[in-house]
C-alpha positions in Angstrom: 56.0 15.5 -26.4 54.4 18.7 -25.1 50.6 19.1 -24.6 50.6 21.7 -27.4 52.3 19.3 -29.9 49.8 16.6 -28.9 46.9 19.0 -29.7 48.4 19.9 -33.1 48.8 16.2 -33.9 45.2 15.4 -32.9 43.9 18.3 -34.9 45.8 17.2 -38.0 44.5 13.7 -37.6 40.9 15.0 -37.4 41.4 17.0 -40.6 42.7 13.8 -42.4 39.7 11.9 -41.2 37.3 14.6 -42.6 39.0 14.6 -45.9 38.9 10.8 -46.1 35.1 11.0 -45.5 34.6 13.6 -48.2 36.5 11.5 -50.7 34.5 8.4 -49.8 31.2 10.3 -50.3 32.4 11.8 -53.5 33.4 8.4 -54.9 30.0 7.0 -53.9 28.1 9.8 -55.7 30.3 9.3 -58.8 29.5 5.5 -58.6 25.8 6.4 -58.2 25.9 8.6 -61.3 27.6 6.0 -63.3 25.3 3.1 -62.4 21.9 4.8 -62.0 20.0 8.0 -61.6 17.7 9.6 -59.1 14.2 9.7 -60.7 10.5 9.9 -60.0 8.7 6.6 -59.9 5.9 6.8 -62.6 3.4 4.9 -60.4 4.0 6.2 -56.9 5.3 9.7 -57.8 8.1 9.2 -55.1 11.7 10.2 -55.8 13.9 7.1 -55.8 17.0 5.6 -57.4 16.6 3.6 -60.6 19.1 1.2 -62.0 20.4 1.8 -65.5 19.2 -0.9 -68.0 21.7 -2.7 -70.3 21.2 0.1 -73.0 22.8 2.6 -70.6 19.8 5.1 -70.4 17.8 5.7 -67.2 14.4 4.2 -66.8 12.9 7.4 -65.5 15.3 10.4 -65.3 14.7 13.1 -62.8 13.4 16.1 -64.8 16.0 18.5 -63.3 18.7 16.5 -64.9 16.8 15.1 -67.8 15.6 18.4 -69.3 18.6 20.6 -69.0 19.5 20.4 -72.8 19.5 23.6 -74.8 20.5 21.7 -77.9 19.5 18.1 -77.4 21.7 15.2 -78.6 19.9 12.0 -79.5 20.9 10.5 -76.1 19.8 13.7 -74.4 16.4 13.7 -76.1 15.8 10.0 -75.2 16.7 10.9 -71.6 14.2 13.8 -71.6 11.5 11.6 -73.1 12.0 9.0 -70.3 11.5 11.8 -67.8 8.2 12.9 -69.4 7.0 9.3 -69.3 7.0 9.5 -65.5 5.5 13.0 -65.4 2.5 13.0 -67.8 0.5 9.8 -67.9 -2.7 10.8 -69.8 -4.0 7.3 -70.2 -4.2 6.9 -66.4 -5.1 10.5 -65.7 -2.0 11.2 -63.6 0.0 14.5 -64.1 3.1 15.4 -62.0 3.2 18.8 -60.3 6.7 19.0 -61.6 5.6 20.3 -65.0 4.1 23.4 -63.4 7.0 24.4 -61.2 10.3 23.1 -62.8 12.5 25.8 -64.3 14.1 23.5 -66.9 10.8 22.2 -68.1 9.6 25.8 -68.5 12.7 26.6 -70.5 12.1 23.6 -72.8 8.5 24.8 -73.3 9.7 28.0 -74.8 11.7 26.1 -77.4 9.5 23.2 -78.0 6.0 24.8 -77.8 6.1 28.6 -78.1 8.8 28.7 -80.8 6.7 26.4 -83.0 3.0 26.7 -82.4 0.5 29.2 -83.9 -0.1 32.0 -81.4 -2.7 34.8 -81.2 -1.4 38.3 -81.7 -4.3 40.7 -81.9 -7.3 41.8 -84.0 -7.2 43.8 -87.2 -9.7 46.3 -85.8 -7.0 47.4 -83.4 -4.8 48.6 -86.3 -7.3 49.9 -88.8 -5.1 52.6 -90.5 -1.7 52.5 -92.3 1.0 53.2 -89.7 -1.1 51.8 -86.8 0.8 49.4 -84.5 0.2 47.3 -81.4 2.9 45.7 -79.2 1.9 42.1 -78.5 3.7 38.9 -77.3 4.6 35.4 -78.5 5.6 33.4 -75.5 8.3 35.5 -73.9 9.1 37.4 -77.1 7.8 41.0 -77.5 6.4 41.5 -81.1 5.0 44.4 -83.1 1.7 44.0 -84.9 1.8 46.7 -87.6 0.0 47.9 -90.7 2.4 49.3 -93.3 1.6 52.3 -95.5 0.2 50.0 -98.2 -2.2 48.5 -95.7 -0.5 45.2 -95.4 -0.3 43.6 -91.9 3.1 42.4 -90.4 4.3 40.9 -87.2 7.9 41.7 -86.2 10.2 40.8 -83.3 10.3 43.9 -81.2 14.1 44.0 -81.0 16.6 46.2 -82.9 19.1 44.3 -85.1 22.0 46.5 -83.9 22.0 45.8 -80.1 18.7 44.2 -79.4 16.9 47.2 -77.8 13.1 47.2 -77.9 12.3 49.2 -80.9 8.8 50.1 -79.8 8.1 50.7 -76.1 4.5 52.0 -76.4 1.5 49.7 -76.2 -0.1 51.1 -79.4 -0.1 54.1 -81.6 0.5 55.3 -85.2 3.8 56.1 -86.8 5.6 56.7 -90.1 8.7 54.9 -88.9 10.0 52.8 -85.9 13.2 54.3 -84.4 15.3 52.4 -81.9 15.8 54.7 -78.9 19.3 53.3 -78.2 21.4 54.1 -81.3 18.7 55.4 -83.6 18.5 52.7 -86.2 15.2 53.4 -88.0 12.8 51.0 -89.6 9.9 51.5 -92.0 6.5 50.0 -91.1 7.2 47.2 -93.5 10.3 46.3 -91.4 12.9 47.5 -93.8 16.0 49.3 -92.2 15.8 52.8 -93.7 18.0 54.9 -91.4 21.4 54.4 -89.7 23.0 57.4 -87.9 26.4 58.3 -89.5 25.8 55.5 -91.9 28.2 56.5 -94.7 31.0 57.7 -92.4 30.8 54.9 -89.9 30.1 52.0 -92.2 31.0 53.1 -95.7 29.8 50.6 -98.2 30.0 47.6 -95.8 26.5 47.8 -94.3 23.9 46.1 -96.6 20.7 47.6 -95.1 18.5 45.1 -97.0 19.8 42.3 -94.8 19.2 44.1 -91.5 15.5 44.7 -91.4 13.3 43.8 -88.4 12.9 40.0 -87.9 9.5 39.0 -89.3 7.5 35.9 -88.2 7.8 32.9 -90.6 4.0 32.5 -90.9 1.1 34.8 -90.3 -2.7 34.4 -90.8 -5.6 36.9 -90.7 -8.5 34.7 -89.8 -11.8 36.5 -89.6 -10.1 39.6 -88.3 -7.9 37.8 -85.8 -4.2 37.8 -86.4 -2.1 34.6 -85.7 1.6 34.0 -86.2 4.2 31.3 -85.9 8.0 31.5 -85.8 8.6 28.0 -87.4 8.4 28.0 -91.2 7.7 24.3 -91.1 4.5 24.7 -89.1 1.3 23.6 -90.9 -1.1 26.1 -92.4 -3.3 27.8 -89.8 -6.4 26.0 -90.9 -4.6 22.6 -90.7 -3.4 23.6 -87.2 -7.0 24.5 -86.2 -8.5 21.4 -87.8 -12.0 20.4 -86.8 -11.8 23.0 -84.0 -12.7 25.6 -86.6 -16.4 25.0 -86.0 -16.0 25.9 -82.3 -13.6 28.8 -82.8 -16.1 30.3 -85.2 -18.7 30.4 -82.4 -16.7 33.3 -81.1 -15.5 35.0 -84.3 -18.7 34.9 -86.4 -21.4 37.5 -86.1 -24.2 36.6 -83.7 -26.7 36.4 -86.5 -24.7 33.6 -88.2 -22.7 35.7 -90.8 -19.1 34.8 -91.4 -16.8 37.0 -89.4 -18.1 40.4 -88.5 -16.6 40.9 -85.0 -14.4 43.6 -83.5 -12.4 44.1 -80.4 -13.5 46.9 -78.1 -12.1 48.8 -75.1 -8.4 47.9 -75.5 -6.8 44.9 -73.7 -7.0 44.0 -70.1 -3.5 43.0 -68.8 -2.5 41.7 -65.4 -0.2 39.3 -63.7 -1.0 36.1 -61.8 1.6 34.2 -59.7 1.0 30.9 -61.3 2.2 28.7 -64.2 0.6 29.5 -67.6 -0.9 26.0 -67.8 -3.2 26.5 -64.8 -5.5 29.0 -66.6 -5.0 27.3 -70.0 -6.2 23.9 -68.7 -9.0 25.6 -66.6 -10.5 27.2 -69.7 -10.0 24.1 -71.7 -12.9 22.4 -69.9 -13.1 22.8 -66.2 -16.8 22.8 -65.2 -16.0 21.3 -61.8 -15.3 24.5 -59.9 -18.8 25.8 -59.5 -18.3 26.2 -55.7 -15.7 28.8 -56.4 -18.2 31.2 -58.0 -21.1 30.7 -55.7 -20.9 34.1 -54.2 -20.8 35.7 -57.7 -23.9 33.8 -58.6 -25.6 35.1 -55.5 -24.7 38.7 -56.3 -26.2 38.4 -59.8 -23.9 40.2 -62.2 -25.4 38.6 -65.3 -27.1 40.5 -68.1 -30.5 39.6 -66.8 -29.7 40.4 -63.2 -29.2 36.8 -62.1 -26.2 34.6 -61.7 -23.1 35.2 -63.7 -24.8 34.8 -67.1 -28.2 33.8 -68.6 -28.6 30.1 -67.8 -32.0 29.3 -69.4 -30.4 28.3 -72.7 -27.8 26.2 -71.0 -30.3 24.5 -68.7 -32.3 23.2 -71.7 -29.3 22.0 -73.6 -27.0 19.0 -73.6 -23.6 19.7 -72.0 -20.7 18.6 -74.1 -17.0 18.5 -73.5 -15.3 18.7 -76.9 -11.6 17.8 -77.4 -9.2 17.3 -80.3 -6.5 15.5 -78.3 -4.4 15.1 -81.5 -4.3 18.9 -81.7 -4.7 20.0 -78.1 -7.7 22.2 -78.7 -10.9 22.0 -76.7 -14.2 23.7 -75.7 -17.1 23.5 -73.3 -20.1 23.4 -75.7 -23.9 23.2 -75.5 -26.4 21.7 -77.8 -30.0 22.8 -77.7 -32.8 20.3 -78.2 -33.8 20.1 -81.9 -37.2 21.7 -81.1 -36.0 24.2 -78.5 -37.6 27.6 -78.3 -35.6 30.8 -77.9 -34.6 31.3 -74.3 -35.0 34.8 -72.9 -31.7 36.7 -72.3 -30.4 40.2 -71.6 -33.5 41.0 -69.7 -31.9 44.0 -68.0 -31.5 45.8 -71.3 -34.6 45.8 -73.6 -32.6 47.1 -76.6 -29.9 44.4 -76.2 -32.6 41.7 -75.6 -34.4 42.7 -78.8 -31.1 42.8 -80.8 -30.0 39.3 -79.7 -33.5 37.9 -80.2 -33.4 39.0 -83.8 -29.9 37.7 -84.2 -30.8 34.3 -82.9 -33.8 34.0 -85.3 -31.5 35.0 -88.2 -28.8 32.6 -87.1 -31.3 29.7 -87.0 -32.4 30.6 -90.6 -28.7 30.8 -91.8 -27.2 27.9 -89.9 -30.1 25.4 -89.8 -29.4 22.6 -87.3 -26.0 24.1 -86.4 -28.0 26.9 -84.8 -28.5 24.5 -81.9 -24.7 24.6 -81.0 -23.3 27.3 -78.9 -20.0 27.6 -77.0 -18.5 28.3 -73.6 -14.9 28.6 -72.5 -12.2 26.7 -74.4 -8.5 26.6 -75.2 -6.8 26.5 -78.5 -3.4 25.0 -77.8 -1.2 26.2 -76.3 -2.4 29.4 -74.6 -5.3 31.1 -76.3 -8.8 30.8 -74.7 -11.9 31.8 -76.5 -15.1 32.3 -74.5 -17.8 32.2 -77.2 -21.0 33.3 -75.3 -21.4 35.4 -72.1 -19.1 37.2 -71.8 -17.7 37.1 -75.3 -13.9 37.3 -74.8 -10.6 35.9 -75.8 -7.7 35.5 -73.4 -4.0 34.7 -73.9 -2.0 33.3 -71.0 1.5 34.6 -71.7 4.3 32.7 -69.9 6.5 34.9 -67.7 8.6 32.3 -66.0 7.5 29.0 -64.4 5.8 30.9 -61.5 4.1 33.8 -63.3 1.5 34.4 -66.1 0.7 37.7 -67.7 -3.0 37.6 -68.8 -4.2 39.6 -71.8 -8.0 39.6 -72.4 -9.8 41.0 -75.5 -13.5 41.7 -75.6 -15.5 41.1 -78.8 -18.8 42.4 -80.1 -20.5 42.4 -83.5 -19.0 45.3 -85.4 -22.3 46.5 -86.6 -24.2 46.1 -83.3 -26.0 49.3 -82.1 -23.9 51.6 -79.8 -26.3 51.0 -76.9 -25.8 47.2 -77.2 -22.0 47.6 -77.3 -22.0 49.8 -74.2 -24.3 47.4 -72.3 -22.0 44.5 -73.1 -18.9 46.5 -72.2 -20.2 47.1 -68.7 -21.2 43.5 -68.3 -17.7 42.4 -69.5 -16.1 44.6 -66.8 -18.3 43.2 -64.1 -17.4 39.6 -65.1 -13.8 39.5 -66.4 -10.4 41.0 -65.8 -8.5 41.7 -62.6 -11.6 43.6 -61.2 -14.2 41.2 -62.6 -15.9 39.3 -59.8 -15.7 35.9 -61.6 -12.1 36.2 -62.7 -11.0 37.2 -59.2 -12.2 33.8 -58.0 -10.2 32.0 -60.7 -7.1 34.0 -59.9 -7.3 33.0 -56.2 -7.5 29.3 -57.1 -4.6 29.3 -59.5 -2.5 31.5 -57.2 -2.8 29.2 -54.2 -2.8 26.0 -56.1 0.5 26.9 -57.7 2.1 28.1 -54.5 1.0 25.0 -52.6 2.6 22.8 -55.3 6.2 24.2 -55.2 7.4 22.5 -52.0 9.7 19.5 -51.8 6.9 17.2 -50.4 4.1 18.6 -52.6 6.2 17.9 -55.8 6.3 14.2 -54.9 2.6 13.8 -55.3 0.8 14.1 -58.7 -2.5 15.6 -59.6 -5.5 13.5 -60.4 -7.1 13.8 -63.9 -9.2 10.6 -63.9 -12.6 12.1 -64.1 -14.6 10.8 -67.1 -11.9 8.4 -68.4 -13.1 6.3 -71.3 -16.4 8.0 -71.8 -15.8 10.1 -74.9 -16.9 9.2 -78.4 -15.8 10.2 -81.9 -19.2 9.5 -83.4 -21.4 12.0 -81.6 -24.9 12.6 -83.2 -28.1 14.2 -82.0 -31.2 14.1 -84.3 -29.0 13.9 -87.3 -26.5 16.6 -86.3 -23.0 15.2 -86.2 -20.3 17.2 -84.4 -16.5 16.8 -84.9 -14.1 16.0 -82.1 -13.9 13.5 -79.2 -17.0 14.4 -77.2 -18.1 13.5 -73.7 -21.7 14.2 -72.8 -21.6 15.5 -69.2 -25.3 16.5 -69.0 -25.8 14.1 -66.1 -22.3 14.0 -64.7 -21.9 17.8 -64.8 -18.1 17.6 -65.4 -15.2 15.6 -66.7 -11.5 16.0 -67.3 -11.6 14.8 -70.8 -10.6 18.1 -72.3 -7.7 18.6 -69.9 -6.3 15.2 -70.7 -6.4 16.1 -74.4 -4.5 19.3 -73.6 -1.7 17.5 -71.8 -1.5 14.8 -74.5 -0.6 17.5 -77.0 1.7 19.2 -74.5 3.7 16.1 -74.2 3.8 15.5 -77.9 5.2 19.0 -78.4 7.8 18.5 -75.7 8.9 15.2 -77.2 8.8 16.0 -80.9 12.1 17.0 -82.7 10.3 18.6 -85.7 6.9 19.3 -87.1 7.1 16.1 -89.0 6.9 14.3 -85.7 3.9 16.4 -84.7 1.8 15.9 -87.9 
């Protein structure tokens, strides 16, 4: 045999050896998949193999495999739930980083949470006249908030029924009709399809225009001027969804002097992008008092309305500090309760007109609200992604999901509708100093969320969970102070300064939404 033939024979043998190895590995993987799964251990957070129990379902399915169900079978749903069991352990205060960075978990959130929950759309003061419209967002869906020619408010999916083109590409405006720029289908401001180019010639009598209007949300609520909507017709009423949190949401929406409602949005909407998952800012606003070190430089600069700190602190410093959560609903707020005999604390000292306005409002509020005058609010989150800030600055933010690694922030700024123009202007300047992409305080927050998210995406980082143990077991459902009883599960953090009670409530509800098949399971 020639040397050349020997080389050919050796090469052929080497190829056979490689193929045999590939087949052996493939058979091993197949056996592994039939007898077990690769999952994250719920205690250690490490990725490891778990044997299948007798029932045939994995003990703790890896989320990448467990959550890839666009239409879940019963088996698939059970597998997904087993995966969540190892990722969100609220009772122990352990949350996996995986829920912030996993693409399939994010996709499930759009179906399980944003397609079912009540979501904030805008304020009626932004569409005061017939024909006014505002393009808003519900999760990833673009929607049109519109007032028709009879004055009725609607929320429509911003997508033409013909080929899906965005019907409205302007942020806001006034119009008689909404015309799709692709093929010219035209809709009235009540959503009805009223114009189809070449309709008679192209369609004849086949096209029933009454069936092809814009898609309208299943449920909508105008609550004290704020507009909320839900896609799911089975969702509870808005007030049932809010529950006992109404008392705390009203701290933002009621007039400063204690009248029901009476607020308006000013100055448009601040909009910007942050490279982080939407849950980072949502949980931060739900009750994070712990990050004071982040804002130390802002406090030193003194951007507050009295020229000190970020805000007027006198009323906070003489109050009890309360973390309020409704874990069965997911809502929460940082709140404060003045002493029953507390005097009015000075505020807005850099603007005498504003100081006098708020002093008179506080006196009137005390007269109208009695003991409830003592309660005032700070940041909070109404599940899933709407965050009121009821005091200084008086704002409302929505954390729109834009993929697992990006959030689009929209922030509204509220004032009393009948406040003097000088007061509104003073507040507007204070709001700009504090909030938004150029606000000194919010810049600090964005840095934290940006780098925390980025540092949690790696293979090793994802193996180690976050710690949410602070304040475990310290809340009460029977809070009372000098006869004033407050709703919610409340932790008094006056001495401790902080807890993670509210964040745990947020993730308890998050997990319930992710697990529940219908609203009946969420009730």
